[in-house]
PAZAPA-4460 file (N, C-alpha, C; in steps of 0.05 Angstrom, whole numbers, plus 32768, in hexadecimal, padded with zeros to 4 digits):
% residues 318
    n_x    n_y    n_z   ca_x   ca_y   ca_z    c_x    c_y    c_z   seq   type   mol
   7EEE   8072   7EDD   7EE9   8092   7EE1   7F0A   8098   7ED4     1      M     A
   7F0B   80AD   7EC6   7F24   80B7   7EBB   7F1D   80D4   7EBB     2      A     A
   7F30   80E5   7EBC   7F2A   8102   7EB5   7F48   8107   7EA3     3      T     A
   7F44   8116   7E8D   7F59   811C   7E80   7F60   8135   7E83     4      S     A
   7F7C   8141   7E81   7F7F   815D   7E87   7F93   8161   7E6E     5      I     A
   7F8A   8173   7E5C   7F93   817C   7E49   7FAE   8186   7E48     6      A     A
   7FC0   817C   7E36   7FE0   8182   7E35   7FE4   819A   7E2B     7      E     A
   7FF3   81AA   7E3A   7FFF   81C7   7E3D   800D   81C4   7E1B     8      A     A
   800C   81DE   7E12   8010   81DF   7DF5   8029   81F0   7DF4     9      K     A
   803C   81F6   7E0C   804E   8203   7E0C   8067   81F0   7E06    10      T     A
   807F   81FB   7DFC   8092   81EB   7DF7   80A1   81E1   7E0C    11      G     A
   80B3   81C9   7E08   80B6   81B5   7E1A   80D3   81BA   7E25    12      S     A
   80DE   81C2   7E3C   80FA   81C2   7E46   8103   81AF   7E4A    13      S     A
   80F0   8196   7E51   80FA   817B   7E57   80ED   8167   7E47    14      N     A
   80FF   8160   7E32   80F3   8155   7E1E   80F7   812A   7E24    15      P     A
   8107   8127   7E40   8100   810E   7E4B   80ED   8106   7E5C    16      E     A
   80DB   8119   7E5F   80C3   8113   7E6F   80AC   8123   7E5B    17      V     A
   80AA   812D   7E48   809C   813C   7E37   8088   8121   7E2D    18      E     A
   806B   8123   7E33   8059   8118   7E27   8053   80F9   7E37    19      G     A
   8063   80F3   7E49   805F   80E0   7E5C   803E   80E3   7E67    20      L     A
   803B   80CC   7E6B   8024   80C3   7E75   8028   80BF   7E90    21      L     A
   800E   80C9   7EA5   800E   80C9   7EBF   7FF0   80C7   7EC6    22      L     A
   7FEC   80B0   7ED9   7FD4   80AD   7EDF   7FD5   80AF   7EFF    23      F     A
   7FC1   80B7   7F0B   7FBC   80AF   7F27   7FA0   809F   7F2D    24      T     A
   7FAA   808C   7F3F   7F96   8072   7F43   7F8B   8071   7F5C    25      V     A
   7F7A   8069   7F60   7F71   8069   7F82   7F67   804A   7F88    26      D     A
   7F7F   803C   7F95   7F82   8021   7F94   7F70   8014   7FB0    27      A     A
   7F70   7FFE   7FB0   7F5D   7FF2   7FC9   7F41   8001   7FCA    28      F     A
   7F2F   800D   7FB8   7F14   8012   7FB9   7F0B   8010   7F9E    29      T     A
   7EF1   801B   7F9F   7EE0   8018   7F88   7ED2   8036   7F86    30      K     A
   7EDF   8045   7F98   7ECB   805E   7F99   7EE8   807B   7F9A    31      R     A
   7EE7   8087   7F87   7EFF   8097   7F7F   7EFD   80AD   7F99    32      P     A
   7F15   80B3   7F98   7F1D   80C6   7FB4   7F19   80BD   7FD1    33      F     A
   7F22   809C   7FD2   7F27   808E   7FE7   7F3A   8074   7FE2    34      S     A
   7F3C   8065   7FEA   7F53   804D   7FEC   7F73   8067   7FEE    35      G     A
   7F7C   8056   7FDF   7F9C   8060   7FE2   7FA0   806B   7FC1    36      N     A
   7FA9   808C   7FC5   7FB2   808C   7FAC   7FD0   808D   7F9C    37      P     A
   7FD7   8081   7F89   7FEE   8082   7F78   7FEF   808A   7F5F    38      A     A
   8002   8095   7F5C   8008   80A2   7F40   801A   8085   7F2D    39      A     A
   800F   8089   7F15   801A   8075   7F01   8024   8082   7EED    40      V     A
   8042   807B   7EE6   804E   8082   7ECF   8055   806F   7EBB    41      C     A
   804A   8069   7EA8   8052   8056   7E9C   806A   8060   7E85    42      P     A
   8084   8054   7E80   809C   8063   7E75   809C   8059   7E59    43      L     A
   809B   8068   7E43   809E   8057   7E24   80C0   8057   7E2E    44      E     A
   80D2   8066   7E33   80F2   8060   7E33   80FA   8068   7E52    45      Q     A
   8111   8061   7E57   8120   8062   7E6E   811B   8080   7E7D    46      S     A
   811B   8081   7E91   8126   809D   7E9D   8133   809C   7EB8    47      L     A
   8141   80B5   7EB4   8150   80B5   7ED1   8144   80B3   7EE7    48      D     A
   8157   80A9   7EFC   814B   80A5   7F16   8148   80C0   7F2E    49      D     A
   815D   80D5   7F1D   8152   80E8   7F28   813A   8101   7F1C    50      D     A
   812E   80F2   7F05   810E   80FE   7F00   8103   80EE   7F0D    51      V     A
   80FF   80D5   7F0D   80F0   80CA   7F19   80EA   80CC   7F38    52      R     A
   80FB   80DB   7F45   80FE   80EB   7F59   80F1   8101   7F60    53      H     A
   80F5   810E   7F50   80E4   8128   7F47   80CA   8123   7F3D    54      K     A
   80C1   8114   7F33   80A1   8111   7F25   8091   8104   7F42    55      I     A
   80A2   80F1   7F56   8097   80EA   7F69   8093   80FF   7F7F    56      A     A
   80A4   8111   7F81   80A2   8125   7F9B   808B   813B   7F8D    57      A     A
   808E   8141   7F71   8074   814C   7F66   8061   8142   7F6B    58      E     A
   805C   8127   7F69   8041   8124   7F6A   8036   811B   7F88    59      M     A
   8047   8116   7F9C   8047   811D   7FB5   8031   8108   7FC6    60      N     A
   8030   80F3   7FB2   8025   80DC   7FC2   8031   80CC   7FC8    61      L     A
   8027   80B5   7FD6   8038   80A4   7FE9   804C   8099   7FDC    62      S     A
   803F   8089   7FBD   8052   8081   7FA7   804B   8083   7F8A    63      E     A
   805D   808A   7F7D   805F   8088   7F62   806B   807A   7F53    64      T     A
   805F   8068   7F44   8069   8050   7F3C   8070   8052   7F16    65      A     A
   8086   804F   7F0F   8091   804A   7EF8   8095   8031   7EE5    66      F     A
   8081   802D   7ED1   8072   8019   7EC8   8088   801A   7EA9    67      I     A
   80A2   7FFD   7EA1   80AE   8000   7E92   80AF   7FE9   7E7F    68      E     A
   80A2   7FEC   7E67   80AC   7FCA   7E57   80C3   7FBF   7E56    69      R     A
   80BD   7FA4   7E5E   80DA   7F93   7E59   80D8   7F84   7E40    70      R     A
   80C2   7F7C   7E2F   80C5   7F65   7E1C   80C9   7F75   7DFE    71      E     A
   80DD   7F70   7DF2   80DC   7F7E   7DD5   80C1   7F75   7DCB    72      E     A
   80C2   7F8F   7DBE   80A8   7F87   7DAC   8087   7F8E   7DB3    73      G     A
   808F   7F93   7DC8   8071   7F90   7DD6   806A   7FAA   7DEA    74      T     A
   804E   7FB9   7DEB   8040   7FCB   7DED   8037   7FC7   7E0E    75      T     A
   802C   7FDE   7E12   8024   7FD8   7E31   8003   7FCD   7E2B    76      F     A
   7FFE   7FC9   7E18   7FE0   7FC4   7E10   7FEE   7F9F   7E0B    77      Q     A
   8002   7F98   7DFD   800D   7F7E   7DFA   8016   7F6F   7E10    78      T     A
   8030   7F7D   7E27   803E   7F74   7E2C   8032   7F5B   7E41    79      G     A
   8041   7F50   7E4C   803D   7F3D   7E66   8054   7F45   7E79    80      K     A
   8069   7F4B   7E75   807E   7F54   7E8C   8087   7F6B   7E88    81      S     A
   808F   7F7B   7EA3   8092   7F9B   7EA2   80A0   7F9F   7EBE    82      F     A
   80B1   7FB2   7EB7   80C0   7FBF   7ED0   80B0   7FCC   7EE4    83      G     A
   80B8   7FC8   7EFB   80A3   7FDF   7F0F   80B2   7FE9   7F24    84      L     A
   80B5   8008   7F2C   80C2   8015   7F42   80B8   8026   7F4A    85      R     A
   80BC   8029   7F66   80A7   8036   7F77   80B7   804D   7F7F    86      W     A
   80B1   8060   7F8A   80B6   8079   7F8E   80A5   8086   7FA7    87      F     A
   80B1   8093   7FBC   80A3   809E   7FCD   80AA   80BD   7FCC    88      T     A
   80A0   80D0   7FD9   80AA   80EF   7FD4   80CB   80F8   7FD6    89      P     A
   80D4   80E1   7FE6   80EB   80E7   7FEF   80FC   80CC   7FE3    90      V     A
   80F5   80B6   7FDC   8109   80A3   7FE7   80FC   8088   7FC9    91      S     A
   8105   8072   7FC1   8103   8059   7FB0   80F8   8048   7FCB    92      E     A
   80EB   8039   7FC4   80DE   801F   7FDB   80DF   8005   7FC9    93      V     A
   80E0   7FF2   7FD9   80E7   7FDC   7FD0   80D3   7FC9   7FCB    94      I     A
   80B5   7FD5   7FD1   809E   7FCA   7FD6   8084   7FD9   7FD2    95      L     A
   807A   7FDC   7FC2   8057   7FEE   7FC7   804D   7FD8   7FBB    96      C     A
   802F   7FD3   7FC8   801E   7FC9   7FC0   8009   7FD0   7FB5    97      G     A
   7FFF   7FEB   7FBB   7FE4   7FF3   7FAD   7FEF   8004   7F96    98      H     A
   8011   800D   7F96   8018   801B   7F79   8017   800C   7F64    99      A     A
   801A   7FE9   7F74   8019   7FD0   7F59   8000   7FCA   7F53   100      T     A
   7FEE   7FCA   7F5F   7FD4   7FC8   7F59   7FC8   7FDF   7F4B   101      L     A
   7FCE   7FF7   7F57   7FC9   800B   7F37   7FDB   800B   7F21   102      A     A
   7FF1   7FFD   7F25   8003   7FFD   7F03   7FEF   7FE8   7EF6   103      S     A
   7FE9   7FD3   7EFB   7FE0   7FBD   7EF8   7FC4   7FC6   7EEC   104      A     A
   7FB5   7FD8   7EFD   7F97   7FDE   7EF1   7F98   7FF1   7EDD   105      F     A
   7FAD   8008   7EDF   7FB5   8013   7EC0   7FB9   8001   7EB0   106      V     A
   7FC6   7FEF   7EA9   7FCE   7FDF   7E9B   7FB8   7FCC   7E89   107      L     A
   7FA7   7FC8   7E9C   7F8D   7FAE   7E9C   7F7B   7FCE   7E90   108      F     A
   7F74   7FE2   7EA0   7F5C   7FF0   7EA0   7F65   8008   7E85   109      S     A
   7F76   8011   7E83   7F7F   802A   7E71   7F87   8018   7E55   110      H     A
   7F9D   800F   7E57   7FA8   8003   7E40   7F94   7FEA   7E2D   111      F     A
   7F8B   7FDC   7E3E   7F80   7FCD   7E3C   7F8D   7FB3   7E37   112      G     A
   7F9C   7FB1   7E4A   7FAE   7F96   7E47   7FA0   7F78   7E4B   113      N     A
   7F99   7F68   7E32   7F8C   7F51   7E3B   7F9A   7F3B   7E46   114      Q     A
   7FB6   7F39   7E4A   7FBB   7F29   7E5A   7FAF   7F1C   7E7B   115      N     A
   7FAA   7F07   7E82   7FA5   7F02   7E9C   7FB1   7F02   7EA8   116      E     A
   7FD2   7EFD   7EAF   7FE8   7F03   7EBD   7FF7   7F1B   7EB2   117      L     A
   8005   7F29   7EC5   8017   7F3E   7EC7   8030   7F3B   7ED9   118      L     A
   804A   7F39   7ECF   8057   7F3A   7EE4   806B   7F4F   7EE5   119      S     A
   8074   7F5E   7EFC   8081   7F6E   7EF8   80A0   7F6C   7F08   120      F     A
   80AD   7F74   7EFA   80D1   7F72   7F0C   80DA   7F84   7F1D   121      E     A
   80DF   7F82   7F34   80DE   7F94   7F4B   80F6   7F94   7F59   122      T     A
   80EF   7FA6   7F6B   810A   7FA3   7F80   8108   7F8B   7F9A   123      L     A
   80ED   7F86   7F9C   80E1   7F6F   7FA2   80DE   7F56   7F9A   124      S     A
   80ED   7F49   7F7D   80EE   7F3F   7F6D   80D4   7F3C   7F61   125      G     A
   80CB   7F2A   7F48   80B7   7F23   7F3E   809B   7F26   7F46   126      T     A
   808D   7F3D   7F42   8073   7F3C   7F4C   805D   7F30   7F3A   127      L     A
   804D   7F23   7F3D   8034   7F21   7F2E   801B   7F28   7F2E   128      Y     A
   800E   7F36   7F22   7FF3   7F41   7F23   7FDC   7F37   7F12   129      T     A
   7FCA   7F2A   7F14   7FB1   7F23   7F04   7F90   7F33   7F07   130      R     A
   7F88   7F33   7EEE   7F6F   7F36   7EF0   7F5D   7F25   7EFC   131      K     A
   7F46   7F37   7F13   7F39   7F29   7F24   7F1C   7F2F   7F22   132      N     A
   7F0D   7F2B   7F0E   7EF3   7F38   7F05   7EFC   7F59   7F05   133      G     A
   7EF0   7F6C   7F13   7EF5   7F87   7F0C   7F0D   7F8E   7F1C   134      D     A
   7F1C   7F79   7F2F   7F28   7F7F   7F43   7F47   7F7F   7F3A   135      A     A
   7F60   7F7E   7F48   7F7D   7F6E   7F44   7F81   7F5D   7F54   136      V     A
   7F93   7F4A   7F4F   7F98   7F38   7F67   7FB4   7F43   7F61   137      T     A
   7FC8   7F40   7F7C   7FED   7F42   7F7D   7FF1   7F30   7F8B   138      M     A
   8004   7F20   7F80   8010   7F0C   7F85   802B   7F1B   7F9A   139      D     A
   802D   7F23   7FBA   8043   7F2C   7FBE   8053   7F1C   7FD3   140      L     A
   806C   7F19   7FDB   807E   7F10   7FEC   806A   7F11   8008   141      P     A
   8070   7EFC   8010   8061   7EF8   8030   807D   7F00   8042   142      L     A
   8074   7F19   8054   808C   7F19   8067   8089   7F1A   8085   143      Y     A
   809F   7F0E   808E   809A   7EFD   80AE   809D   7F14   80BB   144      A     A
   8093   7F11   80D4   809A   7F25   80F4   80AD   7F16   80FE   145      T     A
   80B5   7F26   811A   80C6   7F13   8128   80BA   7F25   8142   146      V     A
   80C4   7F1D   815E   80BA   7F26   816D   80C9   7F48   8172   147      H     A
   80BC   7F5C   817C   80D1   7F6D   817E   80CB   7F71   81A7   148      Q     A
   80E4   7F7B   81AC   80EC   7F7F   81C9   80DD   7F9E   81C8   149      N     A
   80C3   7FA0   81E4   80B9   7FBE   81DE   80C5   7FD4   81E9   150      E     A
   80D6   7FC7   81F5   80ED   7FE0   8203   80F3   7FEC   81F1   151      Q     A
   80FA   7FE2   81D6   8113   7FE9   81BD   80FF   7FFA   81B4   152      Q     A
   80E5   8000   81AC   80D1   8011   81A1   80BA   8019   81AE   153      V     A
   80C5   8021   81CA   80B5   8032   81DA   80A7   8046   81D4   154      T     A
   80B6   805A   81CC   80B6   8072   81C9   80A3   8077   81A9   155      N     A
   80AE   8068   8195   80A3   8063   817E   807F   805A   817E   156      V     A
   8080   8048   818F   8064   803C   8194   804F   8050   81A2   157      V     A
   805B   8057   81B7   8049   806E   81C4   804B   8086   81B1   158      Q     A
   8057   8090   81A2   8051   80A2   818D   803E   80A2   817B   159      A     A
   8039   8082   817D   8024   8077   8168   800E   807A   8171   160      A     A
   8009   8068   8187   7FEF   8061   8197   7FE5   8068   81B3   161      I     A
   7FFA   807D   81B8   7FEE   8089   81D4   7FF1   8078   81E7   162      G     A
   7FD9   8071   81FA   7FD4   8060   8210   7FC1   8047   8211   163      S     A
   7FBD   8048   81ED   7FA7   802C   81E4   7FBB   8016   81F1   164      L     A
   7FB8   8003   81FB   7FC4   7FE7   8204   7FC6   7FD6   81EF   165      P     A
   7FDF   7FCB   81EF   7FEC   7FBA   81DA   7FED   7F97   81E2   166      I     A
   7FE8   7F8A   81D0   7FEF   7F6F   81CE   8003   7F60   81C4   167      Q     A
   800C   7F6B   81AE   8021   7F5F   81A2   8036   7F78   8191   168      D     A
   8053   7F74   8193   805F   7F85   8181   8073   7F72   8173   169      I     A
   8073   7F72   8158   8084   7F69   8147   8090   7F75   8133   170      R     A
   80AA   7F66   8129   80B2   7F7D   8114   80C1   7F70   8100   171      H     A
   80BD   7F7E   80E2   80C5   7F70   80CA   80DC   7F7F   80C7   172      N     A
   80F1   7F6F   80C5   8112   7F7C   80BD   8111   7F7E   809F   173      T     A
   8104   7F6C   8089   810B   7F78   806F   80FD   7F95   8067   174      D     A
   80EF   7FA0   8073   80E0   7FB9   806C   80E1   7FD0   8086   175      M     A
   80EB   7FC1   809A   80E7   7FD3   80B9   80D2   7FD8   80B8   176      K     A
   80BF   7FCE   80B3   80A4   7FCC   80C1   80A0   7FC2   80DF   177      K     A
   8095   7FD9   80F1   8090   7FD6   8107   806A   7FC6   810A   178      L     A
   8069   7FB6   8114   804A   7FAB   8118   8043   7FAC   8131   179      L     A
   8034   7FBB   813B   8020   7FC1   8153   800D   7FBF   8156   180      V     A
   7FFB   7FA1   8166   7FE2   7F9A   8169   7FDA   7FA9   8181   181      R     A
   7FBD   7FB4   817D   7FAF   7FBA   8198   7FAA   7FA4   81A2   182      L     A
   7FA7   7FA3   81BE   7F94   7F89   81CD   7F79   7F88   81C1   183      Q     A
   7F71   7F73   81C4   7F55   7F68   81B8   7F41   7F71   81D3   184      D     A
   7F46   7F6E   81EA   7F32   7F72   81FC   7F3A   7F79   8212   185      S     A
   7F37   7F89   8224   7F3F   7F91   8245   7F29   7F84   824E   186      V     A
   7F2F   7F74   8266   7F16   7F61   8279   7F22   7F72   8292   187      T     A
   7F03   7F82   829F   7F05   7F88   82B6   7EF5   7F86   82C9   188      S     A
   7EE1   7F9B   82CF   7EC3   7F90   82D5   7EB5   7F85   82B5   189      V     A
   7EB7   7F94   82A3   7EAC   7F82   828A   7EC3   7F7F   8271   190      S     A
   7EB9   7F77   8260   7ECE   7F70   8250   7EC6   7F8C   8239   191      E     A
   7EDF   7F97   8233   7EDE   7FB1   8226   7EED   7FA9   8212   192      F     A
   7EE7   7FB6   81F5   7EF3   7FAE   81DA   7EFC   7FC9   81CC   193      Y     A
   7F11   7FC1   81CA   7F1F   7FDE   81B3   7F12   7FDF   819F   194      I     A
   7F03   7FFA   8193   7EF7   7FFE   818A   7F01   8003   8170   195      Q     A
   7EF2   7FFD   815A   7F04   8005   813A   7F03   8029   813D   196      L     A
   7EF0   8038   8145   7EF4   8053   8144   7F04   8057   8152   197      G     A
   7F0F   8045   816B   7F25   8055   8176   7F3A   8052   8167   198      Q     A
   7F43   803B   815A   7F5D   8041   8149   7F54   8052   8133   199      L     A
   7F3C   8058   8123   7F3A   8069   810C   7F40   8087   811C   200      E     A
   7F3D   808E   812C   7F3F   80A6   813C   7F5A   80AA   814F   201      T     A
   7F6A   8096   814A   7F82   809C   815F   7F95   80B0   8159   202      M     A
   7F9E   80BC   8164   7FB1   80D9   815D   7FCA   80D5   815E   203      K     A
   7FDA   80C9   814F   7FF4   80C8   8144   8009   80E2   8146   204      V     A
   8017   80DD   815B   8033   80FB   8156   804A   80EE   814B   205      D     A
   8048   80FA   8133   8059   80F1   811A   8076   80FE   8121   206      I     A
   807B   8112   8129   8094   8122   8131   80A6   8116   814D   207      G     A
   8091   8104   815B   809C   80F2   8172   80A4   80DD   8160   208      A     A
   8096   80D0   8158   809C   80B3   8149   80B6   80B1   8138   209      M     A
   80BC   80CC   812C   80D3   80CB   811F   80EB   80D7   812D   210      M     A
   80E6   80EA   8143   80FA   80E6   8159   8102   80CD   8167   211      A     A
   80F2   80B8   816C   80F5   80A5   817A   8109   808D   8172   212      A     A
   810D   8093   8150   8116   8084   813D   8121   8090   8121   213      D     A
   813A   808D   811F   8144   809A   810B   813E   808B   80EF   214      D     A
   812E   807B   80F3   812A   8066   80D5   813F   804D   80D7   215      G     A
   8151   804B   80EA   8166   8039   80E1   8157   801B   80EB   216      S     A
   813E   801C   8101   8134   8002   8103   8117   8002   80F8   217      H     A
   810F   8015   80F5   80F0   801F   80EF   80E9   8030   80DE   218      V     A
   80D8   8026   80C4   80D1   8034   80B5   80B4   8043   80AC   219      K     A
   80A5   802E   80BE   8084   802A   80BA   807D   801F   80CC   220      G     A
   806A   802A   80D3   805B   8016   80F4   803E   8019   80ED   221      V     A
   803C   7FFC   80EE   8015   7FF0   80E5   800F   7FEA   80FD   222      M     A
   7FF7   7FFE   810A   7FEB   7FF9   8121   7FD2   7FEC   8119   223      V     A
   7FCF   7FCB   812B   7FB1   7FC0   811F   7FAE   7FB1   8133   224      T     A
   7F91   7FAC   812C   7F7C   7FA0   813C   7F6B   7F8E   8135   225      L     A
   7F69   7F72   813E   7F52   7F5D   8136   7F3C   7F68   8137   226      R     A
   7F2F   7F65   811C   7F13   7F69   8115   7F04   7F5D   8121   227      G     A
   7EE8   7F60   812E   7ED1   7F54   8139   7EBA   7F6A   8138   228      S     A
   7EA3   7F5C   8137   7E84   7F5E   813C   7E8F   7F75   8153   229      R     A
   7E94   7F6C   816C   7E8F   7F7C   8186   7E99   7F95   8185   230      Q     A
   7EB4   7F95   8171   7EC7   7FB6   816F   7EBF   7FC5   8154   231      N     A
   7EAB   7FB8   8150   7E9B   7FC5   8134   7EAF   7FC9   811B   232      H     A
   7EBA   7FB7   8114   7ECF   7FB3   8100   7EBD   7F9F   80E7   233      S     A
   7EA9   7FB6   80E5   7E96   7FA4   80CD   7E99   7FB3   80AF   234      I     A
   7E96   7FAC   8095   7E95   7FBD   8083   7E77   7FC6   807D   235      D     A
   7E71   7FCF   806C   7E58   7FDF   8065   7E3F   7FC5   8061   236      S     A
   7E47   7FAC   805A   7E37   7FA0   8056   7E2F   7F88   8072   237      D     A
   7E41   7F8F   8080   7E3E   7F7E   809C   7E53   7F6A   8099   238      G     A
   7E64   7F67   808A   7E7B   7F52   8091   7E90   7F5F   80A2   239      N     A
   7E97   7F47   80B0   7EAD   7F54   80C5   7EC7   7F52   80BD   240      A     A
   7EDC   7F62   80C1   7EFB   7F5E   80B4   7F04   7F51   80C4   241      Y     A
   7F19   7F3F   80BD   7F2A   7F2D   80CF   7F3A   7F3E   80E2   242      D     A
   7F44   7F52   80CE   7F55   7F6B   80E0   7F54   7F80   80DD   243      F     A
   7F5D   7F96   80E3   7F5E   7FB9   80DB   7F79   7FBD   80DF   244      V     A
   7F7C   7FD4   80D1   7F9A   7FE2   80D6   7F9A   8002   80CB   245      S     A
   7FAF   8009   80DD   7FBB   8023   80D5   7FD5   8020   80CB   246      R     A
   7FE2   8034   80B7   7FFF   8030   80B5   800B   804E   80B4   247      Y     A
   8022   8058   80BB   802B   8070   80BC   8051   8061   80B8   248      F     A
   8054   8073   80A4   8075   8075   809B   807F   8094   8096   249      A     A
   807E   809F   80A5   8091   80BC   80A7   80A7   80C0   80A1   250      P     A
   80B3   80A6   80A5   80CF   80A5   809D   80D9   80A8   8084   251      W     A
   80C0   80A1   8071   80C4   809F   8051   80AE   80B6   804B   252      V     A
   80A6   80C7   8056   809C   80E1   8049   8081   80D7   804E   253      A     A
   8073   80C2   8058   8053   80B9   8058   8053   80BA   8075   254      I     A
   803F   80D1   807E   8037   80D0   80A1   8028   80B6   809B   255      P     A
   800F   80BB   808C   7FFC   80A9   8091   7FF7   8096   8073   256      E     A
   7FFD   807D   8073   7FED   8076   8059   7FD9   806D   8058   257      D     A
   7FC9   8071   8042   7FAA   806C   8042   7FA5   804C   8040   258      P     A
   7FAD   803E   8033   7FAB   8021   802F   7FCC   8014   8021   259      V     A
   7FCF   7FFF   8033   7FEF   7FF9   802A   7FF6   7FDB   8022   260      T     A
   7FF1   7FD6   800C   7FF7   7FB2   8006   8015   7FA7   800F   261      G     A
   802A   7FBA   800F   803C   7FB0   801F   803D   7FAF   803B   262      S     A
   8030   7FBF   8048   8029   7FB5   8062   8017   7FA2   806D   263      A     A
   8006   7FA0   8058   7FF3   7F80   8055   8001   7F62   8056   264      H     A
   8018   7F6E   8044   802B   7F58   8040   8039   7F48   8055   265      A     A
   8039   7F5E   8072   8044   7F55   8082   8029   7F51   8097   266      V     A
   8017   7F5D   809A   7FFF   7F58   80AA   7FF3   7F3E   809F   267      L     A
   7FF9   7F30   808B   7FEF   7F19   8085   7FF4   7F06   8091   268      A     A
   800B   7F03   8093   8015   7EEC   80A1   8015   7EE6   80BF   269      G     A
   8019   7F04   80C5   800F   7F09   80E1   7FF0   7EF9   80EB   270      Y     A
   7FE3   7F07   80E0   7FC3   7F01   80E3   7FBB   7EE7   80DA   271      W     A
   7FC9   7EDC   80CA   7FBF   7EBF   80C2   7FC6   7EB4   80D5   272      S     A
   7FE1   7EB5   80E1   7FEB   7E9A   80F5   7FD3   7EAA   8113   273      T     A
   7FD4   7EB9   8118   7FBE   7EC4   812C   7FA3   7EB8   812D   274      E     A
   7F9B   7EBA   8115   7F7A   7EB3   8114   7F7D   7E95   8107   275      L     A
   7F8C   7E8B   8100   7F8C   7E6B   80FA   7F7C   7E69   80CE   276      N     A
   7F7E   7E85   80C3   7F71   7E82   80AF   7F88   7E8C   8099   277      K     A
   7F7D   7E87   8080   7F94   7E8D   8069   7F82   7E9E   8055   278      K     A
   7F69   7EA6   805A   7F5F   7EB6   8047   7F50   7ECD   805F   279      S     A
   7F58   7EE6   805B   7F50   7EFA   806E   7F4B   7F0D   8062   280      L     A
   7F38   7F25   806D   7F2E   7F3E   8064   7F2E   7F50   807C   281      Y     A
   7F39   7F66   806B   7F4C   7F7A   807C   7F41   7F91   8071   282      A     A
   7F43   7FA5   8087   7F3E   7FC1   8082   7F53   7FD4   808A   283      R     A
   7F5A   7FE8   8081   7F6C   7FF4   8082   7F5C   8012   8088   284      Q     A
   7F59   801A   80A6   7F48   802B   80AA   7F56   8047   80B1   285      C     A
   7F65   8048   8098   7F6F   806C   8098   7F51   807F   8095   286      S     A
   7F56   809C   808D   7F40   80AA   8088   7F39   80A4   806F   287      P     A
   7F48   809C   8060   7F37   8095   803F   7F31   8078   8046   288      R     A
   7F44   8066   804A   7F40   804B   804E   7F34   8033   8037   289      G     A
   7F3E   801F   8039   7F39   8006   8026   7F3C   7FF3   802C   290      G     A
   7F29   7FDA   801D   7F2C   7FC0   8029   7F37   7FB3   8015   291      D     A
   7F49   7F97   8025   7F5B   7F86   8019   7F48   7F67   801E   292      L     A
   7F4B   7F5E   8003   7F48   7F3A   8009   7F65   7F2B   8009   293      H     A
   7F6F   7F1B   8017   7F89   7F10   801A   7F87   7EF6   8013   294      I     A
   7F94   7EE0   800D   7F99   7ECB   8011   7FB2   7EC4   800D   295      S     A
   7FB9   7EB0   801E   7FDA   7EAC   8027   7FDA   7E90   8017   296      L     A
   7FEA   7E8C   800B   7FF1   7E79   7FF8   8001   7E64   8003   297      R     A
   8008   7E4A   7FFC   8018   7E3C   8003   8038   7E38   8002   298      D     A
   803C   7E4A   7FE5   8050   7E4B   7FE1   805F   7E65   7FF0   299      D     A
   805A   7E6F   7FFC   8065   7E85   8017   805F   7EA1   800D   300      G     A
   804A   7EA4   7FFA   804D   7EC0   7FEC   802D   7EC1   7FFA   301      R     A
   8021   7EDC   7FEB   800B   7EE9   7FF8   7FF9   7EF7   7FD9   302      V     A
   7FDE   7EEA   7FD8   7FC9   7EFC   7FC5   7FC0   7F0E   7FD6   303      D     A
   7FBF   7F22   7FC6   7FAC   7F3E   7FD4   7F9B   7F51   7FB8   304      I     A
   7F7C   7F4C   7FC3   7F75   7F52   7FB0   7F65   7F6F   7FB5   305      T     A
   7F60   7F7B   7FA0   7F57   7F97   7FA6   7F4F   7FA9   7F8F   306      G     A
   7F36   7FBA   7F88   7F35   7FCE   7F7D   7F3C   7FE0   7F77   307      H     A
   7F41   7FF3   7F60   7F44   8009   7F5A   7F3A   8018   7F49   308      A     A
   7F42   803B   7F49   7F2D   803C   7F33   7F3C   805C   7F2B   309      V     A
   7F49   8062   7F11   7F56   8076   7F02   7F47   8094   7F0F   310      I     A
   7F51   80A3   7F14   7F41   80B7   7F1D   7F50   80D6   7F0F   311      V     A
   7F69   80D2   7EFF   7F73   80E9   7EF7   7F88   80D7   7EDF   312      M     A
   7F86   80E3   7EBE   7F96   80E1   7EB3   7FAB   8103   7EA5   313      Q     A
   7FC2   80FF   7EA2   7FCE   8111   7E96   7FE2   810F   7E91   314      A     A
   7FF2   8126   7E7F   800B   811F   7E6A   801B   8138   7E77   315      K     A
   803A   812E   7E7D   8047   8144   7E7B   804E   8157   7E67   316      F     A
   8052   816A   7E6B   8058   8180   7E52   8069   8197   7E61   317      S     A
   8081   818B   7E6C   808F   819D   7E68   80AD   81A9   7E59   318      L     A
***
């Protein structure tokens, strides 16, 4: 699904971006207006970082991805290797999964790139994407976590989850992501399970979260819960999720991210160890929501598969 916006007929005051294509893509979903939206801008020539920042701020999405051709004599239709950078409305980030998936989807579906495997040179090294039927599989780094002293992050955690009981807290030092695992169950007179609905409706105090940490230790908080039929973590076909989560990153101007590939590059390793499984089915249960199929590989990386849909196509006319 794509909607074209007619190019304006006014004269250009910024030839650097005049005529540049821009797409908005909903990632990790088959349905428009769900999943995680990203802007994707394929560049025919280099673009100053200042302009990239301005475009990302103008789009005001969690990430705007810029694709650049790297092979001499190739096009977006024929190339196998591309450069890829991601910008939030306020900063550049070292990894963004959903905008990577969106970028590959634009190359495969809009430009008709017939290569089965595409590589992207990024700040996180070389990332590979491949066609997987009508979906896209991303080959991402697998990020480890270490145990986090709860006392050091008490105020951040309380601002995120309130009084919900905690089972584990971990920290990823590479991307400064905090993993907060809610307790599976509480046993008193009877066994009580934290329900998926409690995670979905959990109210987060973004202001208190930012006041508790200036971003030097925490730049994102993943709140996660083991999936089960008892806590109603099932999809529309009745399949149980292995784990569910929400992700908050106000430190980079993302109060809540709808579906986050980079967070699952952290969550995957944690839940694989906890569940003793290498293939995982996950749900990020933000209001928009999205599903991810995850496979841990023997080379220490992780494959994350999701669908996408193009919801808008435009041209700059500045």
